NUVEXRO-29373 format. One record per residue (C-alpha): residue number from 1; x, y, z negated. Coordinates in steps of 0.2 Angstrom, whole numbers, padded with zeros to 4 digits, m for minus. Each point is the difference from the previous one (the first is absolute). Layout:
! NUVEXRO-29373
<node seq="NUM" x="X" y="Y" z="Z"/>
...
END
This chain:
! NUVEXRO-29373
<node seq="1" x="0410" y="0158" z="0199"/>
<node seq="2" x="0018" y="0009" z="0002"/>
<node seq="3" x="0006" y="0012" z="m0016"/>
<node seq="4" x="m0002" y="0019" z="0007"/>
<node seq="5" x="0009" y="0014" z="m0009"/>
<node seq="6" x="m0014" y="0005" z="m0009"/>
<node seq="7" x="m0003" y="m0015" z="m0010"/>
<node seq="8" x="0017" y="0001" z="m0006"/>
<node seq="9" x="m0001" y="0018" z="m0006"/>
<node seq="10" x="0000" y="0002" z="m0019"/>
<node seq="11" x="m0020" y="m0003" z="m0007"/>
<node seq="12" x="m0009" y="m0001" z="m0016"/>
<node seq="13" x="m0010" y="m0017" z="0004"/>
<node seq="14" x="0016" y="m0011" z="0001"/>
<node seq="15" x="0002" y="0009" z="m0017"/>
<node seq="16" x="m0014" y="m0004" z="m0006"/>
<node seq="17" x="m0001" y="m0019" z="0003"/>
<node seq="18" x="0019" y="m0001" z="m0009"/>
<node seq="19" x="m0007" y="0008" z="m0015"/>
<node seq="20" x="m0016" y="m0011" z="m0001"/>
<node seq="21" x="0011" y="m0015" z="0003"/>
<node seq="22" x="0009" y="0005" z="m0017"/>
<node seq="23" x="m0014" y="0006" z="m0007"/>
<node seq="24" x="m0007" y="m0016" z="m0001"/>
<node seq="25" x="0012" y="m0011" z="m0006"/>
<node seq="26" x="0003" y="0014" z="m0013"/>
<node seq="27" x="m0020" y="m0004" z="m0006"/>
<node seq="28" x="0004" y="m0019" z="0002"/>
<node seq="29" x="0015" y="0003" z="m0012"/>
<node seq="30" x="m0009" y="0009" z="m0012"/>
<node seq="31" x="m0017" y="m0010" z="m0001"/>
<node seq="32" x="0012" y="m0014" z="m0003"/>
<node seq="33" x="m0004" y="m0002" z="m0019"/>
<node seq="34" x="m0021" y="0001" z="0003"/>
<node seq="35" x="0002" y="m0010" z="0015"/>
<node seq="36" x="0010" y="m0013" z="m0004"/>
<node seq="37" x="m0008" y="m0014" z="0004"/>
<node seq="38" x="m0010" y="0005" z="0015"/>
<node seq="39" x="0015" y="0005" z="0009"/>
<node seq="40" x="0010" y="m0015" z="m0003"/>
<node seq="41" x="m0017" y="m0010" z="0009"/>
<node seq="42" x="m0002" y="0013" z="0015"/>
<node seq="43" x="0021" y="0003" z="0005"/>
<node seq="44" x="0001" y="m0019" z="0010"/>
<node seq="45" x="m0014" y="0006" z="0011"/>
<node seq="46" x="0007" y="0017" z="m0002"/>
<node seq="47" x="0017" y="m0009" z="0006"/>
<node seq="48" x="m0008" y="m0008" z="0016"/>
<node seq="49" x="m0011" y="0014" z="0005"/>
<node seq="50" x="0017" y="0010" z="m0001"/>
<node seq="51" x="0007" y="m0013" z="0013"/>
<node seq="52" x="m0011" y="0001" z="0013"/>
<node seq="53" x="m0002" y="0019" z="m0001"/>
<node seq="54" x="0021" y="0001" z="0001"/>
<node seq="55" x="0001" y="m0013" z="0014"/>
<node seq="56" x="m0014" y="0007" z="0010"/>
<node seq="57" x="0004" y="0017" z="m0001"/>
<node seq="58" x="0021" y="m0006" z="0003"/>
<node seq="59" x="m0004" y="m0013" z="0016"/>
<node seq="60" x="m0015" y="0011" z="0009"/>
<node seq="61" x="0004" y="0018" z="m0004"/>
<node seq="62" x="0016" y="0003" z="m0007"/>
<node seq="63" x="0009" y="m0011" z="0013"/>
<node seq="64" x="m0010" y="0004" z="0015"/>
<node seq="65" x="m0001" y="0019" z="m0002"/>
<node seq="66" x="0023" y="m0003" z="m0004"/>
<node seq="67" x="m0002" y="m0009" z="0020"/>
<node seq="68" x="m0009" y="0015" z="0008"/>
<node seq="69" x="0011" y="0012" z="m0007"/>
<node seq="70" x="0017" y="m0006" z="0003"/>
<node seq="71" x="m0003" y="m0013" z="0011"/>
<node seq="72" x="0001" y="m0018" z="m0002"/>
<node seq="73" x="0019" y="0000" z="m0003"/>
<node seq="74" x="0012" y="m0010" z="m0009"/>
<node seq="75" x="0002" y="0015" z="m0011"/>
<node seq="76" x="m0018" y="m0002" z="m0005"/>
<node seq="77" x="0003" y="m0019" z="m0007"/>
<node seq="78" x="0018" y="0004" z="m0006"/>
<node seq="79" x="m0008" y="0013" z="m0011"/>
<node seq="80" x="m0014" y="m0010" z="m0007"/>
<node seq="81" x="0009" y="m0016" z="m0003"/>
<node seq="82" x="0015" y="0011" z="m0009"/>
<node seq="83" x="m0014" y="0008" z="m0009"/>
<node seq="84" x="m0005" y="m0017" z="m0008"/>
<node seq="85" x="0018" y="m0007" z="m0002"/>
<node seq="86" x="0005" y="0016" z="m0010"/>
<node seq="87" x="m0016" y="m0001" z="m0011"/>
<node seq="88" x="0006" y="m0016" z="m0004"/>
<node seq="89" x="0018" y="0003" z="m0002"/>
<node seq="90" x="m0006" y="0014" z="m0012"/>
<node seq="91" x="m0009" y="m0011" z="m0010"/>
<node seq="92" x="0011" y="m0014" z="m0002"/>
<node seq="93" x="0015" y="0012" z="m0007"/>
<node seq="94" x="m0012" y="0008" z="m0010"/>
<node seq="95" x="m0003" y="m0018" z="m0008"/>
<node seq="96" x="0019" y="0000" z="0000"/>
<node seq="97" x="0002" y="0016" z="m0010"/>
<node seq="98" x="m0013" y="m0004" z="m0011"/>
<node seq="99" x="0008" y="m0016" z="m0006"/>
<node seq="100" x="m0017" y="m0008" z="0006"/>
<node seq="101" x="m0003" y="m0017" z="0010"/>
<node seq="102" x="m0008" y="m0001" z="0015"/>
<node seq="103" x="m0013" y="m0011" z="m0008"/>
<node seq="104" x="m0013" y="0010" z="m0014"/>
<node seq="105" x="0002" y="m0009" z="m0018"/>
<node seq="106" x="m0012" y="m0003" z="m0012"/>
<node seq="107" x="0008" y="0009" z="m0012"/>
<node seq="108" x="0003" y="0017" z="0008"/>
<node seq="109" x="m0019" y="0004" z="0004"/>
<node seq="110" x="m0009" y="0005" z="m0016"/>
<node seq="111" x="m0018" y="m0010" z="m0004"/>
<node seq="112" x="m0009" y="0016" z="0006"/>
<node seq="113" x="0009" y="0003" z="0016"/>
<node seq="114" x="m0012" y="0005" z="0012"/>
<node seq="115" x="0014" y="m0002" z="0013"/>
<node seq="116" x="m0004" y="m0007" z="0016"/>
<node seq="117" x="0015" y="m0001" z="0012"/>
<node seq="118" x="0016" y="0007" z="0002"/>
<node seq="119" x="0011" y="m0013" z="m0008"/>
<node seq="120" x="0014" y="0011" z="0001"/>
<node seq="121" x="m0007" y="0011" z="m0014"/>
<node seq="122" x="0003" y="m0012" z="m0014"/>
<node seq="123" x="0015" y="0011" z="m0005"/>
<node seq="124" x="0007" y="0002" z="m0015"/>
<node seq="125" x="0007" y="0019" z="0000"/>
<node seq="126" x="m0014" y="0012" z="0001"/>
<node seq="127" x="0012" y="0013" z="0009"/>
<node seq="128" x="0002" y="m0014" z="0014"/>
<node seq="129" x="m0019" y="m0004" z="0002"/>
<node seq="130" x="m0002" y="0019" z="0004"/>
<node seq="131" x="0013" y="0001" z="0011"/>
<node seq="132" x="m0013" y="m0013" z="0010"/>
<node seq="133" x="m0014" y="0008" z="m0002"/>
<node seq="134" x="0002" y="0017" z="0006"/>
<node seq="135" x="0010" y="m0005" z="0017"/>
<node seq="136" x="m0018" y="m0014" z="0001"/>
<node seq="137" x="m0008" y="0017" z="m0003"/>
<node seq="138" x="0012" y="0009" z="0014"/>
<node seq="139" x="m0005" y="m0012" z="0012"/>
<node seq="140" x="m0019" y="0001" z="m0003"/>
<node seq="141" x="0000" y="0015" z="0003"/>
<node seq="142" x="0008" y="0002" z="0016"/>
<node seq="143" x="m0012" y="m0012" z="0007"/>
<node seq="144" x="m0014" y="0005" z="m0005"/>
<node seq="145" x="0004" y="0019" z="0005"/>
<node seq="146" x="0009" y="m0009" z="0020"/>
<node seq="147" x="m0018" y="m0009" z="m0001"/>
<node seq="148" x="m0009" y="0018" z="0002"/>
<node seq="149" x="0011" y="0001" z="0015"/>
<node seq="150" x="m0009" y="m0009" z="0010"/>
<node seq="151" x="m0015" y="0004" z="m0003"/>
<node seq="152" x="m0014" y="0003" z="m0016"/>
<node seq="153" x="m0006" y="m0017" z="0001"/>
<node seq="154" x="0017" y="m0009" z="m0001"/>
<node seq="155" x="0006" y="0012" z="m0014"/>
<node seq="156" x="m0015" y="m0005" z="m0012"/>
<node seq="157" x="0001" y="m0016" z="0003"/>
<node seq="158" x="0018" y="m0001" z="m0002"/>
<node seq="159" x="m0003" y="0011" z="m0018"/>
<node seq="160" x="m0012" y="m0015" z="m0005"/>
<node seq="161" x="0010" y="m0013" z="0006"/>
<node seq="162" x="0016" y="0009" z="m0011"/>
<node seq="163" x="m0014" y="0004" z="m0015"/>
<node seq="164" x="m0006" y="m0018" z="m0001"/>
<node seq="165" x="0018" y="m0007" z="m0005"/>
<node seq="166" x="0005" y="0015" z="m0009"/>
<node seq="167" x="m0011" y="m0005" z="m0015"/>
<node seq="168" x="0007" y="m0016" z="m0003"/>
<node seq="169" x="0017" y="0007" z="0001"/>
<node seq="170" x="m0003" y="0014" z="m0009"/>
<node seq="171" x="m0009" y="m0010" z="m0016"/>
<node seq="172" x="0013" y="m0014" z="0001"/>
<node seq="173" x="0015" y="0015" z="0000"/>
<node seq="174" x="m0010" y="0007" z="m0016"/>
<node seq="175" x="m0002" y="m0018" z="m0010"/>
<node seq="176" x="0019" y="m0004" z="0003"/>
<node seq="177" x="0005" y="0018" z="m0006"/>
<node seq="178" x="m0009" y="m0006" z="m0016"/>
<node seq="179" x="0009" y="m0015" z="0000"/>
<node seq="180" x="0016" y="0007" z="0000"/>
<node seq="181" x="m0003" y="0010" z="m0017"/>
<node seq="182" x="m0007" y="0018" z="0007"/>
<node seq="183" x="m0017" y="0005" z="m0010"/>
<node seq="184" x="m0014" y="m0002" z="0012"/>
<node seq="185" x="m0003" y="0019" z="0000"/>
<node seq="186" x="0019" y="0004" z="0009"/>
<node seq="187" x="m0002" y="m0015" z="0011"/>
<node seq="188" x="m0015" y="0004" z="0007"/>
<node seq="189" x="0006" y="0019" z="0003"/>
<node seq="190" x="0015" y="m0008" z="0007"/>
<node seq="191" x="m0010" y="m0013" z="0014"/>
<node seq="192" x="m0011" y="0014" z="0005"/>
<node seq="193" x="0015" y="0011" z="m0001"/>
<node seq="194" x="0008" y="m0012" z="0013"/>
<node seq="195" x="m0012" y="0002" z="0014"/>
<node seq="196" x="0004" y="0018" z="m0001"/>
<node seq="197" x="0014" y="m0004" z="0014"/>
<node seq="198" x="m0016" y="m0006" z="0014"/>
<node seq="199" x="m0001" y="0021" z="0000"/>
<node seq="200" x="0017" y="0000" z="0006"/>
<node seq="201" x="m0005" y="m0016" z="0014"/>
<node seq="202" x="m0012" y="0014" z="0007"/>
<node seq="203" x="0013" y="0015" z="m0001"/>
<node seq="204" x="0012" y="m0010" z="0011"/>
<node seq="205" x="m0016" y="m0001" z="0012"/>
<node seq="206" x="m0005" y="0015" z="m0001"/>
<node seq="207" x="0019" y="0006" z="0003"/>
<node seq="208" x="0001" y="m0011" z="0014"/>
<node seq="209" x="m0016" y="0006" z="0009"/>
<node seq="210" x="0007" y="0016" z="0003"/>
<node seq="211" x="0014" y="m0007" z="0011"/>
<node seq="212" x="m0012" y="m0007" z="0010"/>
<node seq="213" x="m0010" y="m0018" z="0004"/>
<node seq="214" x="0015" y="m0010" z="0004"/>
<node seq="215" x="0007" y="m0002" z="m0017"/>
<node seq="216" x="m0014" y="m0003" z="m0009"/>
<node seq="217" x="m0005" y="m0014" z="0012"/>
<node seq="218" x="0016" y="m0007" z="m0005"/>
<node seq="219" x="m0008" y="m0004" z="m0017"/>
<node seq="220" x="m0015" y="m0007" z="0007"/>
<node seq="221" x="0010" y="m0018" z="0000"/>
<node seq="222" x="0007" y="0004" z="m0016"/>
<node seq="223" x="m0016" y="0000" z="m0009"/>
<node seq="224" x="m0007" y="m0017" z="0012"/>
<node seq="225" x="0017" y="m0006" z="m0007"/>
<node seq="226" x="m0003" y="0003" z="m0019"/>
<node seq="227" x="m0018" y="m0007" z="0001"/>
<node seq="228" x="0003" y="m0015" z="0007"/>
<node seq="229" x="0015" y="m0004" z="m0013"/>
<node seq="230" x="m0012" y="0004" z="m0012"/>
<node seq="231" x="m0015" y="m0008" z="0003"/>
<node seq="232" x="0011" y="m0016" z="0006"/>
<node seq="233" x="0014" y="0001" z="m0014"/>
<node seq="234" x="m0008" y="0008" z="m0014"/>
<node seq="235" x="m0016" y="m0003" z="m0001"/>
<node seq="236" x="m0005" y="m0017" z="0010"/>
<node seq="237" x="0011" y="m0010" z="m0012"/>
<node seq="238" x="m0008" y="0006" z="m0014"/>
<node seq="239" x="m0018" y="m0007" z="0007"/>
<node seq="240" x="0007" y="m0017" z="0003"/>
<node seq="241" x="0001" y="m0007" z="m0018"/>
<node seq="242" x="m0020" y="0001" z="m0003"/>
<node seq="243" x="m0007" y="m0017" z="0004"/>
<node seq="244" x="m0017" y="0002" z="m0008"/>
<node seq="245" x="m0011" y="m0003" z="0018"/>
<node seq="246" x="m0012" y="0014" z="m0005"/>
<node seq="247" x="0015" y="0012" z="m0002"/>
<node seq="248" x="0009" y="m0004" z="0014"/>
<node seq="249" x="m0016" y="0002" z="0012"/>
<node seq="250" x="m0003" y="0016" z="m0010"/>
<node seq="251" x="0018" y="0006" z="0003"/>
<node seq="252" x="m0001" y="m0004" z="0020"/>
<node seq="253" x="m0017" y="0010" z="0002"/>
<node seq="254" x="0007" y="0016" z="m0008"/>
<node seq="255" x="0016" y="m0005" z="0012"/>
<node seq="256" x="m0015" y="m0001" z="0015"/>
<node seq="257" x="m0008" y="0015" z="m0008"/>
<node seq="258" x="0017" y="0012" z="0000"/>
<node seq="259" x="0002" y="m0004" z="0017"/>
<node seq="260" x="m0019" y="0006" z="0006"/>
<node seq="261" x="0003" y="0015" z="m0011"/>
<node seq="262" x="0016" y="0003" z="0009"/>
<node seq="263" x="m0007" y="m0001" z="0017"/>
<node seq="264" x="m0019" y="0008" z="m0003"/>
<node seq="265" x="0007" y="0014" z="m0009"/>
<node seq="266" x="0010" y="0007" z="0016"/>
<node seq="267" x="m0015" y="0000" z="0010"/>
<node seq="268" x="m0010" y="0009" z="m0008"/>
<node seq="269" x="m0006" y="0018" z="0008"/>
<node seq="270" x="0013" y="0015" z="m0001"/>
<node seq="271" x="0015" y="m0014" z="m0008"/>
END
């Protein structure tokens, strides 16, 4: 369905979705001490589900809507490609600024770390780590809010996709901040506060929405590109280290469940 101006005006539902994602991540961080062992067991399956939801949302919902709204022009595909390349360049430059190698090392990751992806988070300075967290949250806020301009269903599925990968992302931030020497209370507060940047993403989309549908439509290939990058570059490589057949099959089942969930939720009545 093409974007309509009424769908791009400032709405509370995208703000509610963005807030719900950050609340979920905050609960994960604050529950880490009590649920450390269960979270460690569940994270690989959570990540596999996130991959399925992210890929399906990007390929089956956001990209087709971008093409329908903007046309199958070179600009749409170059925006998609540019987003992927910019995110890669940002992560590589982030690694250089942090003095981090591209490969994770056992010495950097604490024994209790529930960090499940984003190798670039193996940073040496809390400030550098937080800059990356804030940027990531900003992109998440843009993705969720822009998806609501397509439909409520796509908006909530996008929020689900973001939430599924945001929880392990935020847990990893917290664990690494503690490893860098911050007190646990301060580390938790900073990890949660970094998510507030997603509200700036919502505000950006809301501001563009008041100018008509076309500016928001250009955010759709950006969101799709970020989803594809996160799924293929950050999440899937984390799952490839598993060698136990039962666990691998479980992850594949979780991935398939994520695909089915993303397809099903956008076909609910009223979505």
